[in-house]
DORO-936620 format. One record per atom (N, C-alpha, C): residue in one letter; atom name; x, y, z. Coordinates in Angstrom, 2 decimals. Each point is the difference from the previous one (the first is absolute). Layout:
residu/atome/xx/yy/zz
A/CA/X/Y/Z
...
//
This chain:
residu/atome/xx/yy/zz
M/N/88.95/75.50/168.53
M/CA/-0.33/1.22/0.81
M/C/-1.18/0.67/-0.50
G/N/-0.56/-0.45/-1.39
G/CA/-1.27/0.63/-0.47
G/C/-1.13/-0.81/0.22
Q/N/-0.04/-1.06/0.80
Q/CA/-1.52/-0.42/0.35
Q/C/-0.62/0.84/0.98
Q/N/-1.24/0.39/-0.84
Q/CA/-1.05/0.88/0.70
Q/C/0.35/1.17/0.42
I/N/0.95/0.61/-0.56
I/CA/0.30/1.37/0.15
I/C/0.25/0.78/-1.28
S/N/0.03/1.44/0.03
S/CA/0.43/0.70/-1.09
S/C/1.43/-0.19/-0.59
N/N/0.21/0.25/-1.26
N/CA/1.17/-0.05/-0.51
N/C/1.03/0.98/0.74
Q/N/-0.57/1.26/0.19
Q/CA/0.90/0.95/0.80
Q/C/0.31/-0.43/1.37
A/N/-0.82/-0.76/0.76
A/CA/0.32/-0.59/1.49
A/C/1.03/-1.01/-0.45
A/N/-0.21/-0.96/-0.77
A/CA/0.72/-1.11/-0.41
A/C/1.42/0.41/-0.27
A/N/0.19/1.16/-0.84
A/CA/1.45/0.30/-0.38
A/C/0.54/0.65/1.14
A/N/-0.62/0.91/1.03
A/CA/0.71/0.33/1.09
A/C/0.42/-0.94/1.00
I/N/-0.85/-0.92/0.12
I/CA/0.50/-1.24/0.92
I/C/1.04/-0.66/-0.73
W/N/0.11/-0.22/-1.34
W/CA/1.12/-0.80/-0.68
W/C/1.41/0.76/0.30
R/N/-0.30/1.38/-0.18
R/CA/1.38/0.85/0.10
R/C/0.52/-0.18/1.49
R/N/-0.88/0.12/0.90
R/CA/0.38/-0.24/1.20
R/C/0.72/-1.34/0.52
L/N/-0.61/-0.98/-0.47
L/CA/0.28/-1.35/0.15
L/C/1.36/-0.24/-0.56
A/N/0.30/0.58/-1.35
A/CA/1.01/-0.20/-0.97
A/C/1.22/0.66/0.65
A/N/-0.05/0.89/0.94
A/CA/0.91/0.87/0.80
A/C/0.62/-0.85/1.23
L/N/-0.72/-1.16/0.42
L/CA/0.43/-0.61/1.08
L/C/1.12/-0.99/-0.46
P/N/1.04/-0.12/0.60
P/CA/1.08/-0.79/-0.40
P/C/-0.48/-1.62/-0.04
G/N/0.17/-0.54/-1.24
G/CA/-0.55/-1.61/0.00
G/C/-0.99/0.00/-0.42
A/N/-1.15/0.81/0.09
A/CA/-1.43/-0.32/-0.11
A/C/-0.38/-0.58/-1.32
L/N/0.76/0.17/-1.05
L/CA/-0.50/-0.64/-1.07
L/C/0.52/-1.41/-0.51
T/N/0.67/-0.45/0.98
T/CA/0.23/-1.55/-0.08
T/C/-0.80/-0.63/0.97
P/N/-0.35/-1.32/-0.41
P/CA/-0.73/-0.74/1.06
P/C/0.52/-0.02/1.42
E/N/1.30/-0.54/-0.10
E/CA/0.66/-0.05/1.28
E/C/0.08/1.41/0.69
G/N/0.35/0.98/-0.66
G/CA/0.14/1.42/0.56
G/C/-1.43/0.39/0.75
L/N/-1.08/-0.25/-0.81
L/CA/-1.22/0.45/0.76
L/C/-0.39/-0.83/0.92
L/N/0.26/-1.30/-0.01
L/CA/-0.28/-0.78/1.21
L/C/0.79/0.32/1.21
A/N/1.26/0.59/-0.20
A/CA/0.89/0.46/0.96
A/C/-0.60/1.30/0.68
L/N/-0.90/0.72/-0.74
L/CA/-0.15/1.40/0.60
L/C/-1.23/-0.40/1.17
D/N/0.08/1.01/0.82
D/CA/-0.97/0.03/1.23
D/C/-1.49/0.48/-0.50
E/N/-0.97/-0.55/0.41
E/CA/-1.34/0.46/-0.48
E/C/-0.32/1.50/0.26
A/N/0.79/0.60/1.10
A/CA/-0.01/1.32/0.14
A/C/0.47/0.87/-1.04
D/N/1.09/-0.53/-0.88
D/CA/0.69/0.73/-0.77
D/C/-0.77/0.06/-1.38
L/N/-0.77/-1.29/-0.05
L/CA/-1.03/-0.19/-1.25
L/C/-1.19/0.96/0.14
R/N/-0.46/0.03/1.23
R/CA/-1.22/0.82/0.43
R/C/0.33/1.37/-0.25
D/N/1.24/0.62/0.53
D/CA/0.61/1.29/-0.42
D/C/0.05/0.58/-1.40
A/N/0.16/-1.13/-0.75
A/CA/0.10/0.14/-1.59
A/C/-1.46/0.15/-0.73
G/N/-1.10/-0.15/1.00
G/CA/-1.28/0.10/-0.40
G/C/-0.80/-1.26/-0.37
L/N/0.88/-1.13/0.39
L/CA/-0.99/-1.17/-0.35
L/C/-0.96/-0.10/1.53
S/N/-1.13/-0.59/-0.58
S/CA/-1.05/-0.25/0.90
S/C/0.43/-1.32/0.74
R/N/-0.65/-0.57/1.05
R/CA/0.31/-1.30/0.57
R/C/-0.24/-1.11/-1.14
P/N/-1.14/0.11/-0.64
P/CA/-0.31/-1.15/-0.91
P/C/1.29/0.06/-1.32
K/N/0.44/1.33/-0.28
K/CA/0.99/-0.01/-0.89
K/C/1.18/-0.50/0.30
V/N/0.42/0.22/1.38
V/CA/1.29/-0.51/0.55
V/C/-0.16/-1.64/0.11
S/N/-1.21/-0.55/0.24
S/CA/-0.20/-1.22/-0.02
S/C/0.01/-0.67/-1.30
H/N/-0.58/0.58/-0.91
H/CA/-0.02/-0.48/-1.41
H/C/1.59/-0.01/-0.69
S/N/0.49/1.20/0.19
S/CA/1.41/0.05/-0.39
S/C/0.86/-1.01/0.66
R/N/-0.02/-0.18/1.12
R/CA/0.91/-1.04/0.45
R/C/-0.37/-1.27/-0.48
S/N/-1.23/-0.50/-0.24
S/CA/-0.36/-1.33/-0.44
S/C/0.46/-0.08/-1.55
L/N/0.06/1.12/-0.74
L/CA/0.45/0.12/-1.32
L/C/1.61/-0.32/-0.05
A/N/0.50/0.85/1.04
A/CA/1.55/-0.24/0.12
A/C/0.33/-1.54/0.45
A/N/-0.75/-0.35/0.95
A/CA/0.37/-1.40/0.35
A/C/-0.15/-0.99/-1.09
A/N/-1.17/0.16/-0.75
A/CA/-0.08/-1.03/-1.26
A/C/1.02/0.20/-0.88
Y/N/0.68/1.18/-0.34
Y/CA/1.35/-0.10/-0.76
Y/C/1.02/-0.51/0.58
A/N/0.10/0.40/1.31
A/CA/1.34/-0.42/0.83
A/C/-0.05/-1.52/0.14
E/N/-1.12/-0.60/0.01
E/CA/-0.24/-1.42/0.13
E/C/0.01/-0.94/-1.21
G/N/-0.07/0.96/-1.13
G/CA/-0.10/-0.57/-1.36
G/C/-1.35/-0.60/-0.41
R/N/-1.07/0.20/0.61
R/CA/-1.28/-0.23/-0.19
R/C/-0.39/0.92/-1.19
L/N/0.43/1.11/-0.35
L/CA/-0.18/0.91/-1.13
L/C/1.12/0.22/-0.57
D/N/0.18/-0.05/-1.25
D/CA/1.13/0.34/-0.84
D/C/-0.41/0.60/-1.14
D/N/0.75/1.22/-0.40
D/CA/-0.57/0.92/-1.27
D/C/0.06/-0.94/-1.11
A/N/1.16/-0.64/-0.46
A/CA/0.27/-0.82/-1.00
A/C/-0.99/-1.14/-0.17
R/N/-0.30/-0.60/1.09
R/CA/-1.22/-1.04/0.02
R/C/-1.20/0.55/-0.26
I/N/-0.16/1.17/0.46
I/CA/-1.47/0.52/-0.32
I/C/-0.19/0.42/-1.26
A/N/0.96/0.68/-0.65
A/CA/0.12/0.41/-1.25
A/C/-0.13/-1.13/-0.97
G/N/0.52/-1.32/0.49
G/CA/-0.17/-1.17/-0.89
G/C/-1.53/-0.52/-0.16
M/N/-0.82/0.50/1.14
M/CA/-1.18/-0.70/-0.03
M/C/-1.07/0.56/-0.72
D/N/-1.03/-0.52/-0.41
D/CA/-1.21/0.61/-0.58
D/C/-0.75/0.88/0.98
D/N/-0.94/0.73/-0.59
D/CA/-0.48/1.02/0.86
D/C/-0.66/-0.46/1.15
D/N/-0.85/-1.09/-0.03
D/CA/-0.66/-0.45/1.14
D/C/0.99/-0.71/0.92
A/N/0.88/-0.63/-0.26
A/CA/0.87/-0.70/0.88
A/C/0.90/1.25/0.73
A/N/0.37/1.01/-0.55
A/CA/0.63/0.91/0.45
A/C/-0.90/0.83/1.05
I/N/-1.14/0.25/-0.41
I/CA/-0.86/0.69/0.91
I/C/-0.41/-1.06/1.44
A/N/0.02/-1.14/-0.30
A/CA/-0.35/-0.88/1.21
A/C/1.43/-0.08/0.83
A/N/1.22/-0.06/-0.65
A/CA/1.11/0.10/0.80
A/C/0.16/1.08/0.93
I/N/-0.33/1.21/-0.60
I/CA/0.07/1.30/0.60
I/C/-1.13/0.17/0.94
C/N/-1.03/-0.54/-0.19
C/CA/-1.26/-0.15/0.95
C/C/0.20/-0.67/1.21
A/N/0.99/-1.07/-0.02
A/CA/0.37/-1.01/1.08
A/C/0.85/0.71/0.97
V/N/0.39/1.40/-0.20
V/CA/0.65/0.59/1.05
V/C/-1.23/0.78/0.90
R/N/0.11/-0.05/1.42
R/CA/-0.86/0.62/0.68
R/C/-0.12/1.43/-0.32
G/N/-1.09/0.70/-0.10
G/CA/-0.17/1.52/-0.18
G/C/0.08/0.34/-1.50
L/N/0.13/-1.00/-0.91
L/CA/0.09/0.36/-1.51
L/C/-1.22/-0.59/-0.47
G/N/-0.51/0.73/-0.92
G/CA/-1.36/-0.62/-0.57
G/C/-0.03/0.23/-1.49
P/N/-1.12/-0.34/-0.76
P/CA/0.08/0.19/-1.26
P/C/0.33/1.46/-0.67
W/N/-0.44/0.99/0.72
W/CA/0.58/1.29/-0.57
W/C/1.42/-0.01/-0.14
T/N/0.57/-0.26/1.16
T/CA/1.57/0.32/-0.06
T/C/0.68/-0.90/-0.95
A/N/-0.40/-1.27/-0.10
A/CA/0.47/-0.74/-1.00
A/C/-0.22/0.24/-1.38
E/N/-1.06/0.57/-0.45
E/CA/-0.36/0.30/-1.26
E/C/0.79/1.44/-0.28
V/N/-0.04/0.79/0.86
V/CA/0.90/1.33/-0.11
V/C/1.42/-0.40/-0.34
Y/N/0.73/-1.06/0.74
Y/CA/1.09/-0.31/-0.13
Y/C/0.37/-0.63/-1.32
L/N/-0.98/-0.96/-0.57
L/CA/0.11/-0.55/-1.28
L/C/-0.22/1.22/-1.09
L/N/-0.68/0.92/0.16
L/CA/-0.43/1.07/-1.03
L/C/1.27/0.92/0.09
F/N/0.49/0.38/1.10
F/CA/1.18/0.94/-0.10
F/C/1.42/-0.44/-0.06
A/N/0.22/-1.01/0.80
A/CA/1.50/-0.45/0.18
A/C/0.22/-1.12/-0.92
L/N/-1.03/-0.67/-0.49
L/CA/0.14/-1.30/-0.89
L/C/-0.46/0.58/-1.39
E/N/-0.57/1.10/-0.26
E/CA/-0.48/0.61/-1.20
E/C/-0.99/-0.98/-0.74
R/N/-0.77/-0.75/0.65
R/CA/-1.02/-1.01/-0.57
R/C/-0.95/0.78/-0.56
I/N/-0.53/-0.57/-1.19
I/CA/-0.89/0.90/-0.95
I/C/-1.55/-0.19/0.30
D/N/-0.24/-1.19/0.68
D/CA/-1.36/-0.12/0.17
D/C/-0.35/-0.34/1.58
V/N/0.46/1.08/0.82
V/CA/-0.55/-0.03/1.45
V/C/-0.83/0.99/0.23
F/N/-0.91/0.13/0.95
F/CA/-0.98/0.76/0.23
F/C/-0.35/0.00/1.33
P/N/0.44/0.99/0.93
P/CA/-0.19/0.04/1.50
P/C/-1.34/0.36/0.34
A/N/-0.85/-0.72/-0.21
A/CA/-1.67/0.28/0.24
A/C/-0.20/0.66/1.38
G/N/0.93/-0.38/1.06
G/CA/-0.27/0.63/1.10
G/C/0.19/1.42/0.38
D/N/0.66/0.67/-1.11
D/CA/0.45/1.21/0.12
D/C/-1.30/1.06/-0.13
L/N/0.24/0.75/0.99
L/CA/-1.40/1.20/0.16
L/C/0.24/0.91/-1.18
A/N/1.06/0.45/-0.53
A/CA/0.21/1.04/-1.00
A/C/-0.37/-0.60/-1.13
L/N/-0.01/-1.21/-0.38
L/CA/-0.18/-0.67/-1.26
L/C/-1.55/0.10/-0.09
A/N/-0.73/-0.48/1.20
A/CA/-1.29/-0.03/0.08
A/C/-0.68/1.31/-0.30
A/N/0.67/0.88/0.68
A/CA/-0.40/1.57/-0.04
A/C/-0.19/0.55/-1.45
A/N/1.24/-0.32/-0.56
A/CA/0.30/0.31/-1.39
A/C/-1.11/-0.70/-1.11
L/N/-0.14/-1.28/0.19
L/CA/-1.25/-0.38/-0.81
L/C/-1.23/0.27/0.29
T/N/-0.31/0.37/1.48
T/CA/-1.39/0.65/0.23
T/C/-0.23/1.25/-0.88
D/N/1.15/0.92/0.07
D/CA/-0.25/1.23/-0.58
D/C/-0.03/-0.19/-1.61
L/N/0.86/-0.89/-0.63
L/CA/0.09/-0.24/-1.35
L/C/-1.36/-0.40/-0.51
R/N/-0.58/-1.02/0.81
R/CA/-1.10/-0.61/-0.50
R/C/-1.25/0.74/0.52
G/N/0.00/0.96/0.90
G/CA/-1.09/0.49/0.46
G/C/-0.93/-0.89/0.87
L/N/0.77/-0.98/0.72
L/CA/-0.64/-0.95/0.91
L/C/-0.69/0.63/1.18
A/N/-0.93/-0.55/0.46
A/CA/-0.79/0.55/1.15
A/C/0.84/-0.22/1.22
A/N/0.61/-1.19/-0.02
A/CA/0.94/-0.19/1.42
A/C/1.28/-0.59/-0.41
R/N/1.02/0.15/0.94
R/CA/1.46/-0.59/-0.31
R/C/-0.31/-1.52/-0.17
P/N/0.59/-0.73/-0.96
P/CA/0.01/-1.35/-0.08
P/C/0.65/-0.76/1.16
K/N/-0.35/-0.86/0.59
K/CA/0.63/-0.90/1.06
K/C/1.05/-0.86/-0.92
T/N/1.03/-0.49/0.83
T/CA/1.01/-0.67/-0.60
T/C/-0.45/-1.11/-0.97
P/N/-0.85/-0.91/0.30
P/CA/-0.42/-0.94/-1.00
P/C/-0.52/0.51/-1.28
E/N/-0.92/1.09/-0.14
E/CA/-0.61/0.49/-0.94
E/C/1.01/0.82/-0.85
L/N/1.04/0.48/0.81
L/CA/1.02/0.70/-0.93
L/C/1.05/-0.81/-0.66
R/N/0.06/-1.15/0.57
R/CA/0.77/-1.12/-0.39
R/C/-0.72/-0.60/-1.43
A/N/-1.29/-0.05/0.13
A/CA/-0.63/-0.57/-0.99
A/C/-0.20/1.11/-1.26
L/N/-0.17/1.39/0.26
L/CA/0.15/1.12/-0.91
L/C/1.14/-0.28/-0.69
A/N/1.14/-0.07/0.94
A/CA/1.43/0.04/-0.69
A/C/0.22/-1.23/-1.16
A/N/-0.67/-1.01/0.36
A/CA/0.15/-1.22/-1.01
A/C/0.02/0.23/-1.40
A/N/-0.99/1.13/-0.27
A/CA/0.00/0.36/-1.36
A/C/1.18/0.56/-0.65
W/N/1.11/0.42/0.80
W/CA/1.10/0.49/-0.45
W/C/1.14/-0.81/-0.05
H/N/-0.38/-1.33/0.25
H/CA/1.25/-1.23/-0.17
H/C/0.37/-0.04/-1.51
P/N/1.31/0.06/-0.33
P/CA/1.00/-0.32/0.94
P/C/0.86/1.26/0.21
Y/N/-0.58/1.06/0.32
Y/CA/0.73/1.22/0.12
Y/C/-0.56/0.78/1.23
R/N/-0.33/-0.84/1.00
R/CA/-0.77/0.70/1.07
R/C/1.17/0.84/0.70
S/N/1.27/-0.17/-0.18
S/CA/0.96/0.79/0.72
S/C/-0.24/1.52/-0.57
L/N/0.02/0.03/-1.20
L/CA/-0.03/1.17/-0.93
L/C/-1.38/0.71/0.78
A/N/-0.95/-0.82/-0.24
A/CA/-1.35/0.81/0.42
A/C/0.17/0.51/1.65
A/N/0.55/-0.70/0.74
A/CA/0.27/0.60/1.42
A/C/0.80/1.23/-0.01
R/N/1.04/0.01/-0.80
R/CA/0.82/1.06/-0.13
R/C/-0.73/1.23/-0.61
L/N/-0.75/-0.06/-0.73
L/CA/-0.95/1.04/-0.70
L/C/-0.96/0.55/0.85
L/N/-0.70/-1.18/0.96
L/CA/-0.90/0.53/0.68
L/C/0.54/0.73/1.27
W/N/1.30/-0.33/0.37
W/CA/0.60/0.81/1.06
W/C/0.47/1.44/-0.31
H/N/0.33/-0.03/-1.34
H/CA/0.35/1.53/-0.77
H/C/-1.09/0.70/0.27
H/N/-1.29/-0.60/-0.38
H/CA/-1.37/0.67/0.01
H/C/-0.18/0.76/1.39
W/N/0.19/-1.12/0.96
W/CA/-0.42/0.43/1.20
W/C/1.07/1.26/0.59
R/N/0.97/-0.31/-0.41
R/CA/1.18/1.06/0.49
R/C/-0.51/1.33/-0.60
H/N/-0.50/0.04/-1.36
H/CA/-0.39/1.25/-0.64
H/C/-1.30/0.63/0.62
L/N/-0.73/-0.97/0.35
L/CA/-1.28/0.51/0.75
L/C/0.30/0.70/1.39
T/N/0.79/-0.75/0.60
T/CA/0.31/0.69/1.38
T/C/1.10/0.72/0.15
G/N/0.92/0.15/-0.87
G/CA/1.16/0.93/0.10
G/C/0.98/-0.44/0.79
R/N/0.01/-1.29/0.29
R/CA/0.92/-0.95/0.89
R/C/1.28/-0.27/-1.02
P/N/1.18/0.14/0.54
P/CA/1.14/-0.22/-0.65
P/C/0.31/-1.63/-0.15
A/N/0.63/-0.63/-1.09
A/CA/0.51/-1.42/0.10
A/C/1.18/0.00/0.89
M/N/0.25/-1.24/0.47
M/CA/1.21/-0.17/0.81
M/C/1.10/0.59/-0.66
D/N/0.32/-0.07/-1.24
D/CA/1.19/0.65/-0.49
D/C/0.10/1.28/-0.15
D/N/-1.16/0.78/0.27
D/CA/-0.15/1.36/-0.15
D/C/0.15/0.64/1.39
L/N/0.08/-0.94/1.09
L/CA/0.13/0.70/1.37
L/C/1.37/0.74/0.31
P/N/0.11/0.64/0.86
P/CA/1.42/0.74/0.08
P/C/0.81/-1.14/0.97
A/N/1.18/-0.05/-0.27
A/CA/1.09/-0.71/0.76
A/C/0.10/0.24/1.40
A/N/-0.25/1.24/0.49
A/CA/0.06/0.20/1.57
A/C/-1.29/0.65/0.34
//
């Protein structure tokens, strides 16, 4: 839900989605009408991508245990093979769900903005440049990402996902 929207918007959509019966299982999500998903706040692309993800799990093309057993590059490739899921989604999954220690979602705008502020850069670095800058933090790029997100939340006053109200 967090692709290209704020944490607050993603949390609100997630709460509405989670309230739909069956929505948090692949089969249940696939059984829901598009109108139900749109009423929960999903855009047409998010409906399509959510259904692609649910189908990949339901059909066995994605499996949490298999992904967890893969190295980072293979796991990212497996996730990116699902229509609508890209490197940012895959890297965020590895960082948060699998707690990998050396993953840096270089496509994240908040990470780029935080580094721009900290380094006094004239312009926000694009994804390839940010990925190159993050290479210096290997093998702890996940920690660097978390620290940069924390810095950005401090600068903007935005809450972390865990700090958002439940309803």
